[in-house]
C-alpha angles and dihedrals in degrees: 000000000000121000139155145104092307092089111124091227093061093055095044128100123252091257091052091050093050093048094037090229090143085077092059097093092053092046090051091051089050091055091061103037146003109282118239132191090268090060094054119092117248119263118255114246093249090054094052121109091232093057094043092049092047093050094048093044093051091047091048093051090052098043101034123176093019102083093175090061090048090057091047092049094047102039107008098101098055089041091054097045090073092065093090089050091052095044094048091047092051092050090051088054091067095046095073096056091049092050089045091055091051091049093050091048089052090053094045093050091052094243096134093096094057098026105049091127090053090052092050091050091050092049091049089048091054090050093049092047093052091045092051090048091052094049094047097045095045091050088048091056091043093055094041094052090043089058087046092056090049090052090049092050092046094048092048092050092046091050091050092050092047091049090059091052099048116122124218090269091050092050090051091053095047117037125197093262092058092047090050090052091052090056101038100037114016097043090048091049091056089049094052094043093060091074093056109033092087088064087074088078105020095051094059088045091053092047092051094048090046093052092047090053092046092051089048090050102039103022121212091348088078088066089070090062089045090054091052089048091052091051092052096051097073090048092052090046091054092048091050090052091051090049089052093052093047091046091056091049090049092053091050090049091050091051092049092050095046091047091052092048090047091049090051094048093046090056098032093130092056090045090053095043094054096036095241095145095111093047094051093042089053091052093048091046091051090052091047091052091050090050091046092054090052091048089049090053090047091052092049093051089044091054091051091048092048090050092053094042093049096039100043096079090052092049091048091050093049092049092048096049091045091053091045092052092044090057088065097249123135115247100227123190094250089054098040098046094042091049090048090052090052092047089050089053088048090057095071099053090042089056097036099049097063090040092051090048088052090049090050090050090051090049091052090053091046095048092049090052092047092047092053090051095046090050093050118124114282135198108278107260088210092052091104119055094212135046116255089240094053108112098170113126109255111187148344113282119258135157133227110187103175127059131169115233118196114231134161085277107056093203095060115103135191112219123208112214119194129199119186115225126221091251120104111263117217121226093242112072121225093223134015131176120192121191091337124181118182138185136190092215136012111288095009107099112186101173127043135176097014114172115170142136130198120202128205113270092018126134115214130182123201112203129183146121124284110288095017093121106264095133091042089054091053090047088053090053088056095046093246095128132066113264106225098173142349135041132287117198123189134180124196126346129319132213126199126199112190121216087236 
């Protein structure tokens, strides 16, 4: 991955950034040939995965266990700097209807003959207001989704780092399917939500300004539309709550399905040997059908919510115009068209507010899942007595070839057989355990009195009956058990190739 100050955006003027013209050379190249990685501009340092992961990891270490505060500390400043863009864009939205009302009044009063220049100025003002709104809002979305991609990159990097630190207990609590869902679903959800969370404050602001202008334009008749709006809010709140509950059930169903598929793929050889394909397929299919039913319910409630969100501005407009006409006032063009423009503006916040609430609910669910994973049990950092980079000789070489391993049958023993290879063996062992006792969980010691050393270039075989502790011994080498007693010394790095 290339990144640095050579990005075209960083050397462009403010106007070029707002209009995205710094992308023109790449777009022109794409018109003539298929773009490759060499044609793409380098990432800026702040957009790189390394920087995003580092920022989020540092913030998480300082704010643990408050993951929300970690996100705010790492990405809060760039996410908040778009507020002026959004607020200015929303204010420009209301300029055009006011200028339109003035223009229609000018036409109704017959002032076009003497006031052509005024009409031209009003038309230019409407064009400039809509252009400014477009520039501001599009730059708002650009910066929000950019922060979202940084959050996604940081979360993905943090999950990968955490996966490498999980202990045996942590791996049992979070299977590979659940970890995959955190990366492919939850991280993406946080990315998408960044573009819409600001609607939680700007949508109510737009609705309030819109209603004030409507009351000023239509008088008390606008209160009829407000009453209809107030009646729709509890219905939309209930639908949002149902969507939240179904969304949580869908995520649990997805985790169950991915865990079952992962379990089947991990043991695919055993499944094939014993002819269990139909049995496993039936289990996966049952989980898929359960998930499909939940998705069907989610779609039905989503359709109902979409119907209300899209139809509510029309119902509000009908109620308002009916009340205005019933009051005996004439519905003139400057009133009707201006009111329709305001109702059209009202449509977006009415649609966006419930959607942003739904996005927030999804983010709360996602953050709680991520928090549980990031707080999962890790390999003890003090498991090894020495740093991996410590090459100082520790002790004189000696060999213990027989260790007693407690099992359900106290007389059973696991025997360690050693065969020296023809390679030269250095004086400093790679691994040494002295008086080690290890457990898979608190209070359940499975290995006691382990004394062993492993030299570089040495071949060692561990033989014993099923359940005698061979796998537990290897897990202790890797630090994936709980060290109850003793010392574990390690020099250099260690690789592990599982039989599976």
